[in-house]
MARVEXKOL-998974 format. One record per residue (C-alpha): residue in one letter; y, z, x. Coordinates in Angstrom, 3 decimals. Layout:
// MARVEXKOL-998974
ATOM dotor       py       pz       px
ATOM     A        Y        Z        X
...
//
This chain:
// MARVEXKOL-998974
ATOM dotor       py       pz       px
ATOM     X    0.062    0.048    0.064
ATOM     X    3.040   -1.085    1.405
ATOM     X    6.589    1.137    1.604
ATOM     X    8.172   -0.750   -1.446
ATOM     X    4.755   -0.685   -3.914
ATOM     X    5.768    3.243   -2.414
ATOM     X    9.346    3.431   -3.464
ATOM     X    8.679    1.913   -6.888
ATOM     X    5.621    4.307   -7.690
ATOM     X    7.911    7.621   -6.577
ATOM     X   10.876    6.032   -8.581
ATOM     X    8.371    5.753  -11.669
ATOM     X    9.322    1.962  -12.337
ATOM     X    7.997    1.890  -15.709
ATOM     X   11.351    4.144  -16.645
ATOM     X   13.456   -0.003  -16.083
ATOM     X   11.861   -0.402  -19.518
ATOM     X   14.470    1.812  -21.301
ATOM     X   17.381    0.261  -18.995
ATOM     X   16.300   -3.143  -20.184
ATOM     X   16.648   -1.658  -23.490
ATOM     X   19.750   -0.089  -23.148
ATOM     X   21.223   -3.353  -21.781
ATOM     X   19.764   -5.641  -24.495
ATOM     X   21.540   -3.065  -26.947
ATOM     X   25.009   -3.618  -25.380
ATOM     X   25.004   -7.325  -24.489
ATOM     X   23.892   -7.993  -28.408
ATOM     X   26.727   -5.997  -29.351
ATOM     X   29.238   -7.485  -26.979
ATOM     X   28.024  -11.014  -28.194
ATOM     X   29.006  -10.093  -31.715
ATOM     X   32.156   -8.864  -30.837
ATOM     X   32.657  -12.482  -29.118
ATOM     X   33.773  -10.889  -26.182
ATOM     X   32.569  -12.338  -22.219
ATOM     X   29.320  -11.212  -20.990
ATOM     X   29.215  -11.172  -17.018
ATOM     X   25.559  -11.352  -15.894
ATOM     X   26.580  -10.750  -12.307
ATOM     X   28.560   -7.682  -13.406
ATOM     X   25.807   -6.196  -15.713
ATOM     X   23.018   -6.825  -13.220
ATOM     X   25.026   -4.631  -10.916
ATOM     X   25.715   -1.812  -13.149
ATOM     X   22.335   -2.151  -14.244
ATOM     X   20.887   -1.515  -10.655
ATOM     X   23.670    1.173  -10.171
ATOM     X   22.424    3.156  -13.308
ATOM     X   18.474    2.677  -12.228
ATOM     X   18.929    4.280   -9.034
ATOM     X   21.323    6.862  -10.081
ATOM     X   19.056    8.066  -12.946
ATOM     X   15.466    7.244  -10.896
ATOM     X   16.787    9.670   -8.478
ATOM     X   15.826   12.609  -10.464
ATOM     X   12.116   11.571  -10.558
ATOM     X   12.497   11.949   -7.158
ATOM     X   13.827   15.205   -6.805
ATOM     X   11.399   15.854   -9.346
ATOM     X    8.147   15.084   -7.544
ATOM     X    9.998   16.919   -4.310
ATOM     X   10.253   20.499   -6.203
ATOM     X    7.859   20.547   -8.613
ATOM     X    5.390   19.987   -5.695
ATOM     X    7.422   23.305   -3.806
ATOM     X    7.004   25.281   -6.507
ATOM     X    3.375   24.469   -7.473
ATOM     X    3.843   22.429  -10.469
ATOM     X    2.027   19.871   -9.058
ATOM     X   -1.432   20.408   -7.412
ATOM     X   -3.920   18.312   -5.813
ATOM     X   -6.997   19.681   -7.981
ATOM     X   -5.143   18.920  -11.784
ATOM     X   -5.675   15.079  -12.660
ATOM     X   -3.174   15.470  -15.004
ATOM     X    0.134   16.325  -12.944
ATOM     X    2.151   14.018  -11.208
ATOM     X   -0.052   12.005   -8.454
ATOM     X    2.848   10.889   -6.807
ATOM     X    2.663   12.787   -3.307
ATOM     X   -1.609   12.823   -3.465
ATOM     X   -2.714    9.351   -4.502
ATOM     X   -0.638    6.792   -2.649
ATOM     X   -0.045    7.683    0.845
ATOM     X    3.528    9.129   -0.117
ATOM     X    5.032   12.280    1.869
ATOM     X    7.985   14.402    1.044
ATOM     X    9.549   13.126    3.868
ATOM     X    9.613   10.042    2.501
ATOM     X   10.843   11.269   -0.656
ATOM     X   13.764   12.452    1.699
ATOM     X   14.530    8.962    2.475
ATOM     X   13.957    7.066   -0.882
ATOM     X   16.647    9.503   -2.208
ATOM     X   18.998    8.550    0.674
ATOM     X   18.028    4.857   -0.716
ATOM     X   18.727    5.457   -4.175
ATOM     X   21.984    7.042   -3.754
ATOM     X   23.477    4.751   -1.059
ATOM     X   22.425    1.845   -3.649
ATOM     X   24.173    3.662   -6.705
ATOM     X   27.186    2.928   -4.599
ATOM     X   26.562   -0.248   -3.278
ATOM     X   25.605   -1.604   -6.601
ATOM     X   29.407   -0.927   -7.598
ATOM     X   31.185   -2.964   -5.260
ATOM     X   31.548   -5.896   -7.046
ATOM     X   32.620   -4.072  -10.312
ATOM     X   35.259   -1.776   -8.274
ATOM     X   36.632   -4.784   -6.460
ATOM     X   37.614   -6.438  -10.004
ATOM     X   41.229   -6.641  -10.558
ATOM     X   40.667   -5.347  -14.108
ATOM     X   39.196   -2.158  -13.099
ATOM     X   41.940   -1.275  -11.189
ATOM     X   43.344    1.739  -13.531
ATOM     X   39.744    2.697  -14.413
ATOM     X   37.154    2.331  -11.798
ATOM     X   37.873    5.291   -9.874
ATOM     X   39.586    7.641  -12.214
ATOM     X   36.484    7.271  -14.725
ATOM     X   33.305    4.684  -13.876
ATOM     X   33.348    6.463   -9.972
ATOM     X   33.246    9.966  -11.886
ATOM     X   30.771    9.215  -14.138
ATOM     X   28.379    7.985  -11.718
ATOM     X   28.906   11.254   -9.338
ATOM     X   28.026   13.598  -12.523
ATOM     X   24.964   11.132  -13.045
ATOM     X   23.930   11.791   -9.708
ATOM     X   25.025   15.198   -9.711
ATOM     X   22.875   15.760  -13.199
ATOM     X   19.835   14.070  -11.334
ATOM     X   19.882   15.875   -8.479
ATOM     X   20.127   19.653   -9.951
ATOM     X   17.326   18.212  -12.743
ATOM     X   15.081   20.406  -10.844
ATOM     X   16.671   21.113   -7.769
ATOM     X   18.187   24.926   -7.147
ATOM     X   20.106   26.744   -7.666
ATOM     X   20.602   24.965  -11.048
ATOM     X   17.446   23.960  -11.765
ATOM     X   18.057   22.924  -15.640
ATOM     X   14.023   21.582  -16.490
ATOM     X   12.778   25.302  -15.013
ATOM     X   15.020   26.798  -17.207
ATOM     X   14.454   25.079  -20.370
ATOM     X   17.527   22.571  -19.901
ATOM     X   15.913   19.934  -18.890
ATOM     X   16.890   17.731  -22.475
ATOM     X   20.313   17.970  -20.942
ATOM     X   19.582   15.770  -18.161
ATOM     X   18.157   12.929  -20.338
ATOM     X   21.201   13.406  -23.331
ATOM     X   23.663   12.708  -20.029
ATOM     X   21.723    9.434  -18.978
ATOM     X   21.360    8.087  -22.477
ATOM     X   24.871    8.541  -23.311
ATOM     X   26.437    7.206  -20.493
ATOM     X   24.524    4.367  -19.722
ATOM     X   25.141    2.244  -22.369
ATOM     X   28.897    2.545  -22.231
ATOM     X   28.941    2.053  -18.194
ATOM     X   26.976   -1.487  -18.761
ATOM     X   29.583   -1.999  -21.881
ATOM     X   32.323   -1.197  -19.168
ATOM     X   30.556   -3.421  -16.657
ATOM     X   31.497   -6.602  -18.689
ATOM     X   34.896   -5.366  -21.301
ATOM     X   36.403   -2.542  -17.971
ATOM     X   36.898   -0.739  -21.283
ATOM     X   34.132    2.416  -22.221
ATOM     X   34.061    1.151  -26.143
ATOM     X   35.123    4.573  -27.221
ATOM     X   38.028    3.275  -29.278
ATOM     X   37.312   -0.306  -28.330
ATOM     X   33.536   -0.748  -30.444
ATOM     X   32.254   -0.157  -33.713
ATOM     X   28.677   -0.152  -32.308
ATOM     X   28.572    1.296  -28.453
ATOM     X   28.566    5.240  -29.508
ATOM     X   26.451    5.302  -32.368
ATOM     X   23.322    3.377  -31.015
ATOM     X   23.951    5.156  -27.990
ATOM     X   22.987    8.087  -29.822
ATOM     X   19.866    6.722  -31.169
ATOM     X   18.988    5.652  -27.828
ATOM     X   19.157    9.879  -26.468
ATOM     X   16.589   10.203  -29.457
ATOM     X   14.277    7.084  -28.303
ATOM     X   14.136    8.842  -25.074
ATOM     X   13.772   12.298  -25.887
ATOM     X   11.019   11.425  -27.300
ATOM     X    9.312   10.011  -24.203
ATOM     X   10.932   12.970  -22.430
ATOM     X    9.556   15.260  -24.665
ATOM     X    5.993   14.260  -25.119
ATOM     X    5.645   13.926  -20.708
ATOM     X    6.969   17.516  -20.807
ATOM     X    4.513   19.124  -23.433
ATOM     X    1.756   17.121  -21.439
ATOM     X    2.372   19.619  -18.289
ATOM     X    2.634   22.881  -20.373
ATOM     X   -0.184   24.260  -18.963
ATOM     X    0.891   23.652  -15.186
ATOM     X    4.569   25.071  -16.033
ATOM     X    3.020   28.164  -17.192
ATOM     X    0.902   28.668  -14.429
ATOM     X    3.509   27.993  -11.820
ATOM     X    5.371   30.160  -14.315
ATOM     X    8.267   27.340  -15.104
ATOM     X   10.042   27.962  -18.374
ATOM     X   10.455   24.296  -19.512
ATOM     X   11.686   23.953  -23.196
ATOM     X    7.972   23.212  -24.138
ATOM     X    6.593   25.978  -22.642
ATOM     X    9.668   28.446  -24.837
ATOM     X    8.392   25.996  -27.579
ATOM     X    4.383   26.412  -27.362
ATOM     X    1.924   23.667  -27.818
ATOM     X    1.924   23.703  -31.658
ATOM     X    5.944   24.079  -31.863
ATOM     X    6.202   21.100  -29.177
ATOM     X    4.023   19.130  -30.796
ATOM     X    6.037   19.146  -34.734
ATOM     X    9.343   19.128  -32.781
ATOM     X    8.202   15.892  -30.827
ATOM     X    7.706   13.978  -34.097
ATOM     X   10.742   15.364  -35.272
ATOM     X   12.545   14.037  -32.492
ATOM     X   10.818   10.445  -33.749
ATOM     X   11.774   10.695  -37.348
ATOM     X   15.144   11.975  -36.753
ATOM     X   15.855    8.747  -34.517
ATOM     X   14.236    6.362  -37.305
ATOM     X   16.189    7.917  -40.131
ATOM     X   19.444    7.784  -38.217
ATOM     X   19.083    4.350  -37.620
ATOM     X   18.725    3.790  -41.937
ATOM     X   21.925    5.976  -41.875
ATOM     X   23.320    3.481  -39.519
ATOM     X   22.667    0.333  -40.977
ATOM     X   23.632    1.887  -44.319
ATOM     X   27.062    2.606  -43.088
ATOM     X   27.483   -0.471  -41.113
ATOM     X   26.132   -2.480  -43.497
ATOM     X   23.371   -4.266  -41.787
ATOM     X   19.598   -3.825  -42.987
ATOM     X   18.725   -5.162  -40.036
ATOM     X   19.511   -2.185  -38.170
ATOM     X   15.913   -0.790  -39.972
ATOM     X   14.156   -2.927  -37.410
ATOM     X   13.055    0.248  -35.388
ATOM     X   10.594    1.461  -38.282
ATOM     X    8.159   -0.934  -36.409
ATOM     X    7.401    1.352  -33.742
ATOM     X    5.699    3.670  -36.972
ATOM     X    2.679    1.347  -36.127
ATOM     X    2.011    2.524  -32.340
ATOM     X    3.073    5.853  -33.254
ATOM     X    0.307    6.433  -36.222
ATOM     X   -1.994    5.206  -33.412
ATOM     X   -0.294    8.714  -30.870
ATOM     X   -1.047   11.174  -34.211
ATOM     X   -4.033    9.801  -34.613
ATOM     X   -5.014   10.432  -31.269
ATOM     X   -3.191   13.839  -30.847
ATOM     X   -3.489   15.721  -34.316
ATOM     X   -6.408   17.125  -33.649
ATOM     X   -5.913   19.505  -30.534
ATOM     X   -1.840   18.587  -31.476
ATOM     X   -1.378   18.218  -28.077
ATOM     X   -0.254   15.439  -25.567
ATOM     X   -3.103   13.378  -23.974
ATOM     X   -4.010   10.839  -21.529
ATOM     X   -5.254    8.085  -24.321
ATOM     X   -1.630    7.916  -25.084
ATOM     X    0.103    8.232  -21.752
ATOM     X    0.495    4.225  -21.287
ATOM     X    1.695    4.184  -25.171
ATOM     X    4.537    6.924  -25.749
ATOM     X    6.859    5.338  -22.899
ATOM     X    6.489    1.932  -25.024
ATOM     X    8.118    3.420  -27.916
ATOM     X   11.811    3.723  -27.522
ATOM     X   11.529    0.476  -25.468
ATOM     X   10.497   -1.012  -28.593
ATOM     X   13.158    0.607  -30.184
ATOM     X   15.987   -0.157  -28.443
ATOM     X   14.786   -4.118  -28.462
ATOM     X   14.531   -3.858  -32.273
ATOM     X   17.811   -2.591  -32.582
ATOM     X   19.055   -5.031  -30.193
ATOM     X   17.652   -7.894  -32.556
ATOM     X   19.149   -5.881  -35.599
ATOM     X   22.782   -6.176  -34.106
ATOM     X   22.214   -9.821  -33.320
ATOM     X   20.854  -10.857  -36.598
ATOM     X   23.762   -8.502  -38.851
ATOM     X   27.280   -9.359  -39.279
ATOM     X   30.002   -9.594  -36.689
ATOM     X   32.493   -6.916  -35.225
//
């Protein structure tokens, strides 16, 4: 296995699916608003945000190992350091690559004439904030995940990433300029919390044995199981609510994800816990939901 493959595994490359989802929604909004889409700047911001947020995966793997959460004898734990020849030293080097890359890919945006007033005052500080959020997700002294506050990192990432993609094209964040950027960002938050909650629920036993208090440990297995699907159905009904207030029936398209979700329920309802049978299905749910929302925007009225 070469160093590029190890780098992709350590960064949990499947996360890219979520960012493609964010981007598809925002580009569909920009298109319906009749604004110019810059493929180059969109790709630059996409790379920057991916490197910024996946930085948290590297830090999480590092500190989960040091704190005894991930151990070689536990087959269900994160296997990054056990199965692929990846070392702690590599994680540190990969982290510096992510930090450097996060700023490097901002260069085409920062030097654009329209970014003069907002890049250093808004865009750059947001990226720095997200990098700090990624680091302190599991790093001391804050260690959000170990205090039951890991979801705050997901909320931050999913709230700001769509706005940053919008900014790379319009040099505004869409708060006043768009009817859909922020409402659909809230939907993205709930979609991604579904994945985060499920994967955190998977680690309840190992987290308890390591003395880590994630929010799922606090809720317990049964409580976590019901909250997991509460998040999903809240997201679905929120999309239905948006379809009514925005007069766009196609914003109900994410309900199509109920088909694979029923499969998840079927495999988990007996023991009411996350299991390896659904490990590959769960991350696809938010991706499917976000692509469906993007299609819904395109099929709906102009804004």
